Biopython code that builds the backbone (N, CA, C, O; Angstrom):
import numpy as np
from Bio.PDB.StructureBuilder import StructureBuilder

atoms = [
    (1, "MET", "N", (0.820, -1.191, 0.000)),
    (1, "MET", "CA", (0.000, 0.000, 0.000)),
    (1, "MET", "C", (0.867, 1.259, 0.000)),
    (1, "MET", "O", (0.521, 2.238, -0.662)),
    (2, "GLN", "N", (1.989, 1.255, 0.730)),
    (2, "GLN", "CA", (2.893, 2.408, 0.778)),
    (2, "GLN", "C", (3.438, 2.730, -0.613)),
    (2, "GLN", "O", (3.531, 3.901, -0.981)),
    (3, "LYS", "N", (3.800, 1.707, -1.388)),
    (3, "LYS", "CA", (4.340, 1.931, -2.725)),
    (3, "LYS", "C", (3.302, 2.559, -3.646)),
    (3, "LYS", "O", (3.654, 3.378, -4.494)),
    (4, "THR", "N", (2.063, 2.204, -3.502)),
    (4, "THR", "CA", (0.988, 2.778, -4.309)),
    (4, "THR", "C", (0.838, 4.263, -4.019)),
    (4, "THR", "O", (0.650, 5.061, -4.937)),
    (5, "ARG", "N", (0.919, 4.633, -2.766)),
    (5, "ARG", "CA", (0.820, 6.036, -2.371)),
    (5, "ARG", "C", (1.993, 6.845, -2.917)),
    (5, "ARG", "O", (1.792, 7.952, -3.417)),
    (6, "ASN", "N", (3.208, 6.317, -2.832)),
    (6, "ASN", "CA", (4.388, 7.028, -3.306)),
    (6, "ASN", "C", (4.388, 7.221, -4.811)),
    (6, "ASN", "O", (4.959, 8.194, -5.304)),
    (7, "LYS", "N", (3.759, 6.316, -5.557)),
    (7, "LYS", "CA", (3.703, 6.452, -7.009)),
    (7, "LYS", "C", (2.884, 7.667, -7.416)),
    (7, "LYS", "O", (3.114, 8.241, -8.480)),
    (8, "LYS", "N", (1.944, 8.060, -6.593)),
    (8, "LYS", "CA", (1.107, 9.215, -6.902)),
    (8, "LYS", "C", (1.847, 10.527, -6.656)),
    (8, "LYS", "O", (1.455, 11.567, -7.185)),
    (9, "LEU", "N", (2.896, 10.487, -5.869)),
    (9, "LEU", "CA", (3.666, 11.690, -5.542)),
    (9, "LEU", "C", (4.761, 11.911, -6.574)),
    (9, "LEU", "O", (5.273, 10.958, -7.162)),
    (10, "LEU", "N", (5.115, 13.160, -6.790)),
    (10, "LEU", "CA", (6.192, 13.518, -7.692)),
    (10, "LEU", "C", (7.500, 12.878, -7.224)),
    (10, "LEU", "O", (7.839, 12.973, -6.044)),
    (11, "CYS", "N", (8.217, 12.247, -8.100)),
    (11, "CYS", "CA", (9.487, 11.563, -7.798)),
    (11, "CYS", "C", (9.314, 10.515, -6.708)),
    (11, "CYS", "O", (10.234, 10.266, -5.929)),
    (12, "GLY", "N", (8.162, 9.916, -6.655)),
    (12, "GLY", "CA", (7.927, 8.873, -5.672)),
    (12, "GLY", "C", (7.944, 9.361, -4.238)),
    (12, "GLY", "O", (8.164, 8.573, -3.319)),
    (13, "GLY", "N", (7.718, 10.635, -4.034)),
    (13, "GLY", "CA", (7.677, 11.193, -2.684)),
    (13, "GLY", "C", (9.033, 11.617, -2.149)),
    (13, "GLY", "O", (9.130, 12.061, -1.005)),
    (14, "LYS", "N", (10.091, 11.489, -2.961)),
    (14, "LYS", "CA", (11.436, 11.842, -2.492)),
    (14, "LYS", "C", (11.600, 13.347, -2.261)),
    (14, "LYS", "O", (12.456, 13.762, -1.479)),
    (15, "LEU", "N", (10.795, 14.157, -2.929)),
    (15, "LEU", "CA", (10.889, 15.607, -2.763)),
    (15, "LEU", "C", (10.007, 16.124, -1.628)),
    (15, "LEU", "O", (10.080, 17.294, -1.251)),
    (16, "LEU", "N", (9.190, 15.250, -1.104)),
    (16, "LEU", "CA", (8.270, 15.641, -0.048)),
    (16, "LEU", "C", (8.886, 15.291, 1.306)),
    (16, "LEU", "O", (9.020, 14.121, 1.668)),
    (17, "HIS", "N", (9.246, 16.310, 2.021)),
    (17, "HIS", "CA", (9.811, 16.095, 3.350)),
    (17, "HIS", "C", (9.173, 17.112, 4.281)),
    (17, "HIS", "O", (9.468, 18.304, 4.196)),
    (18, "VAL", "N", (8.325, 16.663, 5.143)),
    (18, "VAL", "CA", (7.624, 17.549, 6.057)),
    (18, "VAL", "C", (8.334, 17.525, 7.402)),
    (18, "VAL", "O", (8.488, 16.476, 8.026)),
    (19, "ARG", "N", (8.754, 18.679, 7.822)),
    (19, "ARG", "CA", (9.432, 18.776, 9.112)),
    (19, "ARG", "C", (8.437, 19.062, 10.222)),
    (19, "ARG", "O", (7.367, 19.630, 10.002)),
    (20, "CYS", "N", (8.807, 18.667, 11.369)),
    (20, "CYS", "CA", (7.985, 18.911, 12.551)),
    (20, "CYS", "C", (7.928, 20.417, 12.822)),
    (20, "CYS", "O", (8.932, 21.114, 12.676)),
    (21, "THR", "N", (6.785, 20.902, 13.205)),
    (21, "THR", "CA", (6.629, 22.321, 13.511)),
    (21, "THR", "C", (7.600, 22.770, 14.597)),
    (21, "THR", "O", (8.153, 23.867, 14.520)),
    (22, "ALA", "N", (7.808, 21.941, 15.594)),
    (22, "ALA", "CA", (8.745, 22.294, 16.672)),
    (22, "ALA", "C", (10.156, 22.423, 16.129)),
    (22, "ALA", "O", (10.910, 23.295, 16.561)),
    (23, "HIS", "N", (10.518, 21.573, 15.196)),
    (23, "HIS", "CA", (11.866, 21.646, 14.615)),
    (23, "HIS", "C", (12.028, 22.933, 13.797)),
    (23, "HIS", "O", (13.065, 23.592, 13.866)),
    (24, "ILE", "N", (11.009, 23.279, 13.032)),
    (24, "ILE", "CA", (11.059, 24.521, 12.242)),
    (24, "ILE", "C", (11.141, 25.726, 13.174)),
    (24, "ILE", "O", (11.911, 26.655, 12.926)),
    (25, "PHE", "N", (10.364, 25.713, 14.225)),
    (25, "PHE", "CA", (10.400, 26.797, 15.204)),
    (25, "PHE", "C", (11.787, 26.895, 15.830)),
    (25, "PHE", "O", (12.316, 27.995, 15.994)),
    (26, "ASN", "N", (12.380, 25.757, 16.181)),
    (26, "ASN", "CA", (13.725, 25.736, 16.750)),
    (26, "ASN", "C", (14.731, 26.346, 15.780)),
    (26, "ASN", "O", (15.588, 27.127, 16.192)),
    (27, "LEU", "N", (14.637, 26.000, 14.497)),
    (27, "LEU", "CA", (15.551, 26.561, 13.502)),
    (27, "LEU", "C", (15.394, 28.076, 13.395)),
    (27, "LEU", "O", (16.385, 28.793, 13.260)),
    (28, "MET", "N", (14.162, 28.564, 13.454)),
    (28, "MET", "CA", (13.923, 30.007, 13.382)),
    (28, "MET", "C", (14.516, 30.723, 14.594)),
    (28, "MET", "O", (15.160, 31.764, 14.458)),
    (29, "VAL", "N", (14.294, 30.160, 15.767)),
    (29, "VAL", "CA", (14.815, 30.778, 16.985)),
    (29, "VAL", "C", (16.342, 30.767, 16.980)),
    (29, "VAL", "O", (16.970, 31.767, 17.325)),
    (30, "GLN", "N", (16.940, 29.645, 16.591)),
    (30, "GLN", "CA", (18.402, 29.555, 16.538)),
    (30, "GLN", "C", (18.967, 30.594, 15.570)),
    (30, "GLN", "O", (20.005, 31.196, 15.845)),
    (31, "ASP", "N", (18.299, 30.806, 14.450)),
    (31, "ASP", "CA", (18.746, 31.815, 13.496)),
    (31, "ASP", "C", (18.678, 33.206, 14.116)),
    (31, "ASP", "O", (19.599, 34.007, 13.959)),
    (32, "GLY", "N", (17.599, 33.487, 14.812)),
    (32, "GLY", "CA", (17.476, 34.787, 15.477)),
    (32, "GLY", "C", (18.524, 34.987, 16.555)),
    (32, "GLY", "O", (19.106, 36.065, 16.668)),
    (33, "LEU", "N", (18.766, 33.957, 17.343)),
    (33, "LEU", "CA", (19.770, 34.057, 18.404)),
    (33, "LEU", "C", (21.175, 34.235, 17.838)),
    (33, "LEU", "O", (22.035, 34.845, 18.474)),
    (34, "SER", "N", (21.402, 33.703, 16.646)),
    (34, "SER", "CA", (22.740, 33.847, 16.043)),
    (34, "SER", "C", (23.054, 35.311, 15.748)),
    (34, "SER", "O", (24.223, 35.685, 15.652)),
    (35, "LYS", "N", (22.034, 36.133, 15.605)),
    (35, "LYS", "CA", (22.238, 37.565, 15.331)),
    (35, "LYS", "C", (22.761, 38.305, 16.565)),
    (35, "LYS", "O", (23.375, 39.365, 16.443)),
    (36, "ILE", "N", (22.516, 37.747, 17.747)),
    (36, "ILE", "CA", (22.978, 38.401, 18.981)),
    (36, "ILE", "C", (23.926, 37.486, 19.764)),
    (36, "ILE", "O", (24.022, 37.581, 20.988)),
    (37, "LYS", "N", (24.614, 36.614, 19.057)),
    (37, "LYS", "CA", (25.453, 35.628, 19.739)),
    (37, "LYS", "C", (26.542, 36.267, 20.587)),
    (37, "LYS", "O", (26.905, 35.715, 21.626)),
    (38, "HIS", "N", (27.075, 37.420, 20.173)),
    (38, "HIS", "CA", (28.108, 38.082, 20.980)),
    (38, "HIS", "C", (27.533, 38.603, 22.303)),
    (38, "HIS", "O", (28.216, 38.580, 23.327)),
    (39, "ILE", "N", (26.300, 39.065, 22.283)),
    (39, "ILE", "CA", (25.643, 39.527, 23.510)),
    (39, "ILE", "C", (25.388, 38.342, 24.436)),
    (39, "ILE", "O", (25.646, 38.413, 25.638)),
    (40, "ILE", "N", (24.881, 37.259, 23.868)),
    (40, "ILE", "CA", (24.606, 36.060, 24.657)),
    (40, "ILE", "C", (25.888, 35.532, 25.285)),
    (40, "ILE", "O", (25.883, 35.117, 26.444)),
    (41, "GLN", "N", (26.986, 35.545, 24.533)),
    (41, "GLN", "CA", (28.251, 35.058, 25.075)),
    (41, "GLN", "C", (28.749, 35.955, 26.202)),
    (41, "GLN", "O", (29.279, 35.456, 27.195)),
    (42, "ASP", "N", (28.587, 37.264, 26.066)),
    (42, "ASP", "CA", (28.974, 38.191, 27.146)),
    (42, "ASP", "C", (28.184, 37.896, 28.425)),
    (42, "ASP", "O", (28.739, 37.928, 29.524)),
    (43, "ILE", "N", (26.905, 37.613, 28.278)),
    (43, "ILE", "CA", (26.072, 37.307, 29.442)),
    (43, "ILE", "C", (26.498, 35.983, 30.067)),
    (43, "ILE", "O", (26.592, 35.875, 31.290)),
    (44, "ARG", "N", (26.755, 34.978, 29.235)),
    (44, "ARG", "CA", (27.256, 33.697, 29.756)),
    (44, "ARG", "C", (28.551, 33.895, 30.532)),
    (44, "ARG", "O", (28.732, 33.348, 31.619)),
    (45, "ASP", "N", (29.450, 34.691, 29.950)),
    (45, "ASP", "CA", (30.735, 34.949, 30.612)),
    (45, "ASP", "C", (30.529, 35.639, 31.959)),
    (45, "ASP", "O", (31.212, 35.319, 32.931)),
    (46, "SER", "N", (29.603, 36.571, 32.018)),
    (46, "SER", "CA", (29.329, 37.275, 33.277)),
    (46, "SER", "C", (28.765, 36.333, 34.329)),
    (46, "SER", "O", (29.192, 36.363, 35.484)),
    (47, "VAL", "N", (27.814, 35.503, 33.939)),
    (47, "VAL", "CA", (27.223, 34.556, 34.891)),
    (47, "VAL", "C", (28.276, 33.558, 35.365)),
    (47, "VAL", "O", (28.342, 33.239, 36.552)),
    (48, "ASN", "N", (29.093, 33.070, 34.445)),
    (48, "ASN", "CA", (30.178, 32.156, 34.828)),
    (48, "ASN", "C", (31.160, 32.828, 35.777)),
    (48, "ASN", "O", (31.596, 32.225, 36.757)),
    (49, "PHE", "N", (31.509, 34.083, 35.483)),
    (49, "PHE", "CA", (32.433, 34.838, 36.331)),
    (49, "PHE", "C", (31.908, 34.913, 37.761)),
    (49, "PHE", "O", (32.656, 34.709, 38.717)),
    (50, "LEU", "N", (30.636, 35.202, 37.898)),
    (50, "LEU", "CA", (30.046, 35.333, 39.232)),
    (50, "LEU", "C", (29.958, 33.989, 39.949)),
    (50, "LEU", "O", (30.151, 33.913, 41.162)),
    (51, "ASN", "N", (29.668, 32.942, 39.202)),
    (51, "ASN", "CA", (29.462, 31.630, 39.820)),
    (51, "ASN", "C", (30.747, 30.929, 40.249)),
    (51, "ASN", "O", (30.696, 29.951, 40.995)),
    (52, "ILE", "N", (31.881, 31.410, 39.796)),
    (52, "ILE", "CA", (33.157, 30.751, 40.119)),
    (52, "ILE", "C", (33.481, 30.858, 41.612)),
    (52, "ILE", "O", (33.925, 29.885, 42.222)),
    (53, "LEU", "N", (33.261, 32.030, 42.193)),
    (53, "LEU", "CA", (33.619, 32.251, 43.600)),
    (53, "LEU", "C", (32.405, 32.699, 44.415)),
    (53, "LEU", "O", (31.623, 33.542, 43.976)),
    (54, "GLU", "N", (32.267, 32.135, 45.575)),
    (54, "GLU", "CA", (31.161, 32.510, 46.452)),
    (54, "GLU", "C", (31.251, 33.974, 46.870)),
    (54, "GLU", "O", (30.225, 34.630, 47.050)),
    (55, "ALA", "N", (32.463, 34.490, 47.024)),
    (55, "ALA", "CA", (32.631, 35.894, 47.404)),
    (55, "ALA", "C", (32.050, 36.822, 46.332)),
    (55, "ALA", "O", (31.468, 37.859, 46.652)),
    (56, "ARG", "N", (32.209, 36.451, 45.082)),
    (56, "ARG", "CA", (31.643, 37.255, 43.994)),
    (56, "ARG", "C", (30.117, 37.231, 44.052)),
    (56, "ARG", "O", (29.461, 38.260, 43.888)),
    (57, "LEU", "N", (29.571, 36.057, 44.284)),
    (57, "LEU", "CA", (28.112, 35.945, 44.398)),
    (57, "LEU", "C", (27.588, 36.740, 45.585)),
    (57, "LEU", "O", (26.523, 37.352, 45.507)),
    (58, "ASN", "N", (28.338, 36.730, 46.685)),
    (58, "ASN", "CA", (27.919, 37.480, 47.870)),
    (58, "ASN", "C", (27.905, 38.979, 47.606)),
    (58, "ASN", "O", (26.976, 39.676, 48.016)),
    (59, "LEU", "N", (28.932, 39.476, 46.922)),
    (59, "LEU", "CA", (28.980, 40.892, 46.581)),
    (59, "LEU", "C", (27.824, 41.245, 45.640)),
    (59, "LEU", "O", (27.177, 42.278, 45.807)),
    (60, "PHE", "N", (27.572, 40.396, 44.669)),
    (60, "PHE", "CA", (26.462, 40.610, 43.744)),
    (60, "PHE", "C", (25.141, 40.631, 44.507)),
    (60, "PHE", "O", (24.297, 41.494, 44.264)),
    (61, "ALA", "N", (24.958, 39.690, 45.422)),
    (61, "ALA", "CA", (23.734, 39.621, 46.225)),
    (61, "ALA", "C", (23.576, 40.865, 47.101)),
    (61, "ALA", "O", (22.463, 41.342, 47.323)),
    (62, "GLU", "N", (24.683, 41.375, 47.586)),
    (62, "GLU", "CA", (24.643, 42.597, 48.410)),
    (62, "GLU", "C", (24.126, 43.773, 47.576)),
    (62, "GLU", "O", (23.298, 44.554, 48.045)),
    (63, "ILE", "N", (24.607, 43.895, 46.364)),
    (63, "ILE", "CA", (24.159, 44.975, 45.480)),
    (63, "ILE", "C", (22.691, 44.772, 45.100)),
    (63, "ILE", "O", (21.928, 45.736, 45.025)),
    (64, "VAL", "N", (22.301, 43.531, 44.863)),
    (64, "VAL", "CA", (20.906, 43.217, 44.559)),
    (64, "VAL", "C", (20.010, 43.682, 45.699)),
    (64, "VAL", "O", (18.951, 44.265, 45.471)),
    (65, "GLN", "N", (20.442, 43.420, 46.917)),
    (65, "GLN", "CA", (19.658, 43.816, 48.093)),
    (65, "GLN", "C", (19.606, 45.339, 48.224)),
    (65, "GLN", "O", (18.555, 45.901, 48.529)),
    (66, "GLN", "N", (20.743, 46.005, 47.993)),
    (66, "GLN", "CA", (20.771, 47.468, 48.083)),
    (66, "GLN", "C", (19.825, 48.119, 47.069)),
    (66, "GLN", "O", (19.158, 49.108, 47.374)),
    (67, "LEU", "N", (19.778, 47.556, 45.875)),
    (67, "LEU", "CA", (18.922, 48.108, 44.823)),
    (67, "LEU", "C", (17.486, 47.588, 44.901)),
    (67, "LEU", "O", (16.623, 47.980, 44.116)),
    (68, "GLN", "N", (17.257, 46.710, 45.848)),
    (68, "GLN", "CA", (15.938, 46.125, 46.079)),
    (68, "GLN", "C", (15.365, 45.459, 44.815)),
    (68, "GLN", "O", (14.204, 45.647, 44.452)),
    (69, "VAL", "N", (16.226, 44.682, 44.173)),
    (69, "VAL", "CA", (15.790, 43.893, 43.025)),
    (69, "VAL", "C", (15.079, 42.666, 43.575)),
    (69, "VAL", "O", (15.606, 41.968, 44.442)),
    (70, "SER", "N", (13.885, 42.410, 43.067)),
    (70, "SER", "CA", (13.094, 41.322, 43.642)),
    (70, "SER", "C", (13.601, 39.938, 43.239)),
    (70, "SER", "O", (13.429, 38.971, 43.981)),
    (71, "HIS", "N", (14.216, 39.847, 42.085)),
    (71, "HIS", "CA", (14.719, 38.540, 41.637)),
    (71, "HIS", "C", (16.035, 38.233, 42.354)),
    (71, "HIS", "O", (16.809, 39.150, 42.630)),
    (72, "ARG", "N", (16.298, 36.977, 42.656)),
    (72, "ARG", "CA", (17.431, 36.639, 43.506)),
    (72, "ARG", "C", (18.547, 35.829, 42.860)),
    (72, "ARG", "O", (19.655, 35.790, 43.395)),
    (73, "MET", "N", (18.287, 35.175, 41.714)),
    (73, "MET", "CA", (19.351, 34.326, 41.196)),
    (73, "MET", "C", (19.514, 34.446, 39.691)),
    (73, "MET", "O", (18.562, 34.703, 38.954)),
    (74, "LEU", "N", (20.758, 34.251, 39.261)),
    (74, "LEU", "CA", (21.085, 34.225, 37.845)),
    (74, "LEU", "C", (20.995, 32.792, 37.333)),
    (74, "LEU", "O", (21.194, 31.837, 38.084)),
    (75, "ILE", "N", (20.698, 32.659, 36.063)),
    (75, "ILE", "CA", (20.585, 31.338, 35.450)),
    (75, "ILE", "C", (21.586, 31.248, 34.305)),
    (75, "ILE", "O", (21.686, 32.159, 33.484)),
    (76, "LEU", "N", (22.317, 30.155, 34.257)),
    (76, "LEU", "CA", (23.218, 29.892, 33.137)),
    (76, "LEU", "C", (22.505, 28.935, 32.196)),
    (76, "LEU", "O", (21.895, 27.957, 32.629)),
    (77, "ASP", "N", (22.589, 29.228, 30.907)),
    (77, "ASP", "CA", (21.867, 28.410, 29.935)),
    (77, "ASP", "C", (22.647, 27.181, 29.500)),
    (77, "ASP", "O", (23.834, 27.034, 29.794)),
    (78, "CYS", "N", (21.960, 26.316, 28.803)),
    (78, "CYS", "CA", (22.561, 25.194, 28.091)),
    (78, "CYS", "C", (22.611, 25.644, 26.639)),
    (78, "CYS", "O", (21.566, 25.911, 26.045)),
    (79, "LYS", "N", (23.786, 25.733, 26.061)),
    (79, "LYS", "CA", (23.967, 26.324, 24.736)),
    (79, "LYS", "C", (23.127, 25.662, 23.648)),
    (79, "LYS", "O", (22.802, 26.305, 22.649)),
    (80, "THR", "N", (22.781, 24.426, 23.818)),
    (80, "THR", "CA", (22.051, 23.715, 22.760)),
    (80, "THR", "C", (20.539, 23.811, 22.906)),
    (80, "THR", "O", (19.804, 23.321, 22.049)),
    (81, "LYS", "N", (20.068, 24.432, 23.973)),
    (81, "LYS", "CA", (18.622, 24.533, 24.194)),
    (81, "LYS", "C", (18.223, 26.006, 24.225)),
    (81, "LYS", "O", (18.529, 26.724, 25.176)),
    (82, "TRP", "N", (17.539, 26.441, 23.175)),
    (82, "TRP", "CA", (17.209, 27.847, 23.053)),
    (82, "TRP", "C", (16.315, 28.333, 24.180)),
    (82, "TRP", "O", (16.398, 29.495, 24.578)),
    (83, "ASN", "N", (15.456, 27.453, 24.702)),
    (83, "ASN", "CA", (14.562, 27.908, 25.770)),
    (83, "ASN", "C", (15.336, 28.227, 27.045)),
    (83, "ASN", "O", (14.925, 29.096, 27.814)),
    (84, "SER", "N", (16.451, 27.537, 27.279)),
    (84, "SER", "CA", (17.256, 27.870, 28.457)),
    (84, "SER", "C", (18.012, 29.181, 28.220)),
    (84, "SER", "O", (18.260, 29.933, 29.162)),
    (85, "THR", "N", (18.375, 29.453, 26.970)),
    (85, "THR", "CA", (18.998, 30.746, 26.652)),
    (85, "THR", "C", (17.989, 31.864, 26.869)),
    (85, "THR", "O", (18.335, 32.925, 27.389)),
    (86, "PHE", "N", (16.755, 31.631, 26.474)),
    (86, "PHE", "CA", (15.696, 32.617, 26.726)),
    (86, "PHE", "C", (15.539, 32.876, 28.223)),
    (86, "PHE", "O", (15.423, 34.025, 28.649)),
    (87, "MET", "N", (15.535, 31.809, 29.018)),
    (87, "MET", "CA", (15.405, 31.965, 30.474)),
    (87, "MET", "C", (16.576, 32.744, 31.048)),
    (87, "MET", "O", (16.389, 33.599, 31.913)),
    (88, "MET", "N", (17.788, 32.454, 30.570)),
    (88, "MET", "CA", (18.970, 33.178, 31.046)),
    (88, "MET", "C", (18.836, 34.667, 30.713)),
    (88, "MET", "O", (19.077, 35.517, 31.571)),
    (89, "LEU", "N", (18.454, 34.984, 29.479)),
    (89, "LEU", "CA", (18.322, 36.380, 29.071)),
    (89, "LEU", "C", (17.211, 37.099, 29.830)),
    (89, "LEU", "O", (17.390, 38.233, 30.273)),
    (90, "SER", "N", (16.074, 36.444, 29.977)),
    (90, "SER", "CA", (14.950, 37.101, 30.663)),
    (90, "SER", "C", (15.226, 37.282, 32.147)),
    (90, "SER", "O", (14.705, 38.213, 32.762)),
    (91, "THR", "N", (16.034, 36.410, 32.730)),
    (91, "THR", "CA", (16.411, 36.565, 34.138)),
    (91, "THR", "C", (17.473, 37.643, 34.295)),
    (91, "THR", "O", (17.394, 38.478, 35.196)),
    (92, "THR", "N", (18.458, 37.621, 33.422)),
    (92, "THR", "CA", (19.581, 38.558, 33.528)),
    (92, "THR", "C", (19.137, 40.004, 33.331)),
    (92, "THR", "O", (19.696, 40.911, 33.949)),
    (93, "ILE", "N", (18.153, 40.228, 32.489)),
    (93, "ILE", "CA", (17.681, 41.596, 32.243)),
    (93, "ILE", "C", (17.156, 42.243, 33.526)),
    (93, "ILE", "O", (17.175, 43.466, 33.660)),
    (94, "LYS", "N", (16.695, 41.434, 34.452)),
    (94, "LYS", "CA", (16.197, 41.961, 35.722)),
    (94, "LYS", "C", (17.332, 42.530, 36.577)),
    (94, "LYS", "O", (17.089, 43.292, 37.513)),
    (95, "PHE", "N", (18.571, 42.155, 36.249)),
    (95, "PHE", "CA", (19.738, 42.627, 36.993)),
    (95, "PHE", "C", (20.515, 43.699, 36.233)),
    (95, "PHE", "O", (21.677, 43.959, 36.545)),
    (96, "LYS", "N", (19.886, 44.319, 35.243)),
    (96, "LYS", "CA", (20.596, 45.279, 34.394)),
    (96, "LYS", "C", (21.208, 46.438, 35.173)),
    (96, "LYS", "O", (22.223, 46.987, 34.745)),
    (97, "ASP", "N", (20.625, 46.823, 36.295)),
    (97, "ASP", "CA", (21.179, 47.912, 37.105)),
    (97, "ASP", "C", (22.248, 47.416, 38.077)),
    (97, "ASP", "O", (23.028, 48.208, 38.605)),
    (98, "VAL", "N", (22.279, 46.126, 38.305)),
    (98, "VAL", "CA", (23.226, 45.554, 39.267)),
    (98, "VAL", "C", (24.612, 45.411, 38.657)),
    (98, "VAL", "O", (25.613, 45.692, 39.317)),
    (99, "PHE", "N", (24.679, 44.981, 37.410)),
    (99, "PHE", "CA", (25.974, 44.709, 36.779)),
    (99, "PHE", "C", (26.903, 45.920, 36.726)),
    (99, "PHE", "O", (28.088, 45.763, 37.022)),
    (100, "PRO", "N", (26.433, 47.129, 36.363)),
    (100, "PRO", "CA", (27.353, 48.286, 36.382)),
    (100, "PRO", "C", (27.886, 48.602, 37.783)),
    (100, "PRO", "O", (29.048, 48.976, 37.940)),
    (101, "ARG", "N", (27.045, 48.451, 38.781)),
    (101, "ARG", "CA", (27.492, 48.698, 40.165)),
    (101, "ARG", "C", (28.489, 47.634, 40.603)),
    (101, "ARG", "O", (29.460, 47.915, 41.305)),
    (102, "TYR", "N", (28.225, 46.415, 40.172)),
    (102, "TYR", "CA", (29.158, 45.327, 40.497)),
    (102, "TYR", "C", (30.521, 45.614, 39.864)),
    (102, "TYR", "O", (31.559, 45.396, 40.490)),
    (103, "GLN", "N", (30.513, 46.089, 38.653)),
    (103, "GLN", "CA", (31.759, 46.397, 37.950)),
    (103, "GLN", "C", (32.551, 47.487, 38.673)),
    (103, "GLN", "O", (33.781, 47.448, 38.694)),
    (104, "GLU", "N", (31.858, 48.450, 39.260)),
    (104, "GLU", "CA", (32.528, 49.505, 40.027)),
    (104, "GLU", "C", (33.234, 48.949, 41.256)),
    (104, "GLU", "O", (34.284, 49.455, 41.652)),
    (105, "ARG", "N", (32.663, 47.911, 41.861)),
    (105, "ARG", "CA", (33.197, 47.379, 43.120)),
    (105, "ARG", "C", (34.119, 46.178, 42.942)),
    (105, "ARG", "O", (34.830, 45.804, 43.875)),
    (106, "GLU", "N", (34.116, 45.573, 41.764)),
    (106, "GLU", "CA", (34.951, 44.390, 41.515)),
    (106, "GLU", "C", (35.884, 44.679, 40.344)),
    (106, "GLU", "O", (35.472, 44.598, 39.187)),
    (107, "PRO", "N", (37.146, 45.018, 40.640)),
    (107, "PRO", "CA", (38.072, 45.414, 39.581)),
    (107, "PRO", "C", (38.387, 44.323, 38.555)),
    (107, "PRO", "O", (38.734, 44.632, 37.415)),
    (108, "SER", "N", (38.272, 43.062, 38.944)),
    (108, "SER", "CA", (38.604, 41.996, 38.003)),
    (108, "SER", "C", (37.437, 41.628, 37.082)),
    (108, "SER", "O", (37.586, 40.800, 36.183)),
    (109, "TYR", "N", (36.270, 42.251, 37.314)),
    (109, "TYR", "CA", (35.129, 42.004, 36.441)),
    (109, "TYR", "C", (35.295, 42.817, 35.169)),
    (109, "TYR", "O", (35.576, 44.013, 35.236)),
    (110, "TYR", "N", (35.132, 42.218, 34.061)),
    (110, "TYR", "CA", (35.358, 42.866, 32.766)),
    (110, "TYR", "C", (34.089, 43.371, 32.155)),
    (110, "TYR", "O", (34.113, 43.942, 31.064)),
]
sb = StructureBuilder()
sb.init_structure("model")
sb.init_model(0)
sb.init_chain("A")
sb.init_seg("    ")
for serial, (resi, resn, name, xyz) in enumerate(atoms, 1):
    if name == "N":
        sb.init_residue(resn, " ", resi, " ")
    sb.init_atom(name, np.array(xyz, "f"), 0.0, 1.0, " ", f" {name:<3s}", serial, name[0])
structure = sb.get_structure()
């Protein structure tokens, strides 16, 4: 029965390849993220920098408390999962006022 169906299709169905909607959506998002990959990498580097030492996290938390930012933690993404990159970006934006102050107080922060 499968062979009968393929005979009705152009080139026996070899030109017909339907991708999953989720896969197409993933490709679109990955393409969009590639346009800001340098920004995403800077954010990853910042989160990694803070997570290396507890003293850095404590200083960051102190500034968060001083500025009365309601969110409490940074998230590091998994590079292969766009939704985790989205979570990292949406979380980090809440700390946009904290990072410049942190840079003033931590000379080794770039």
